[in-house]
C-alpha positions, 0 to 999 in steps of 0.5 A, spaced: 510 457 457 508 465 456 504 469 461 499 470 456 498 463 456 499 462 463 492 468 464 489 465 458 489 457 461 488 460 468 481 464 465 479 457 463 480 455 470 486 450 468 489 448 476 496 447 474 496 454 470 493 458 477 499 453 481 504 456 476 502 463 477 500 463 484 508 460 485 511 466 480 508 472 484 506 469 492 512 471 495 512 478 492 505 479 493 507 477 501 512 482 502 506 487 499 501 485 504 507 485 510 509 492 508 501 494 511 500 488 517 504 486 522 503 479 524 505 473 518 498 470 518 494 476 517 498 477 511 499 470 508 491 470 509 490 477 505 495 474 499 491 468 499 483 472 499 488 477 493 489 470 490 482 468 490 479 475 488 484 475 482 482 468 479 474 469 480 476 476 476 481 474 472 476 475 466 477 484 468 484 483 467 484 487 460 493 487 460 493 494 460 498 493 466 502 488 468 498 482 471 503 483 478 501 490 478 494 488 477 495 483 483 499 487 487 492 493 487 488 487 489 494 485 495 494 492 497 486 493 497 485 487 500 491 489 506 486 496 507 480 492 508 483 487 512 486 493 516 479 497 516 476 490 519 480 490 525 479 497 528 474 497 533 474 505 531 472 506 524 476 512 521 474 515 515 480 515 510 477 522 506 476 527 513 472 533 511 477 538 515 482 537 509 485 544 507 488 544 499 496 547 501 498 552 496 506 550 498 509 548 492 511 541 491 516 539 496 519 532 494 525 532 498 524 527 504 530 530 509 532 526 514 538 525 518 544 521 516 544 516 522 536 515 520 535 507 517 530 504 513 527 501 520 527 507 523 522 510 517 518 504 516 516 504 525 515 512 524 510 510 518 507 506 523 506 511 528 502 516 523 495 516 524 491 511 519 489 517 514 497 519 512 499 512 513 496 509 508 498 515 503 504 516 505 506 508 504 502 507 497 506 514 495 513 513 498 514 505 499 509 503 493 510 508 489 503 509 486 502 516 485 496 521 487 491 519 481 492 512 483 492 513 491 485 516 489 483 510 486 485 505 491 483 509 497 477 512 494 479 519 496 480 525 491 487 527 489 487 533 492 485 529 499 491 524 497 496 530 496 494 533 502 494 527 507 501 526 504 503 533 505 501 532 512 503 525 513 510 527 510 511 533 516 509 528 521 513 523 519 518 528 519 517 530 527 517 523 529 524 522 525 528 528 528 531 526 534 529 530 541 534 532 546 538 527 549 537 522 543 531 520 544 525 520 538 518 523 539 
């Protein structure tokens, strides 16, 4: 059965088609949620909520992007919403003190050769929340600044600024201090 057929059947509340679509995407969406959430159960809950939302909003899906990309955006938004709800101190993602950086865009993410992907992931987790989301969406999920601005409801300038500052902070965290300890 073609994906378009499955989606059409899902729009008609066909449970078998919904289960088929769920089975096709649940593992990938769980991996996306786990990038944001440390707890397995929380990631599972977010994926379930994302599928529920996707199935209830399926009439809004216009096939301008793949279903997987559309669903991934829902999972990311649900993950961020979950993290925000868990925060006792609410921190605005778009702080007013942001400045436009006139420096040329530097796409080089240079780190020492002995730095592993796990080191990078751990360092991203240590970033302030405002930088963490933008760095994860840009570096790990591959979104551009326009898409990040839509997902996080911030301006593209704020996205670029937060990425730039996050990158500097990330490089600081990954730089070895004297005697081989990390920042």
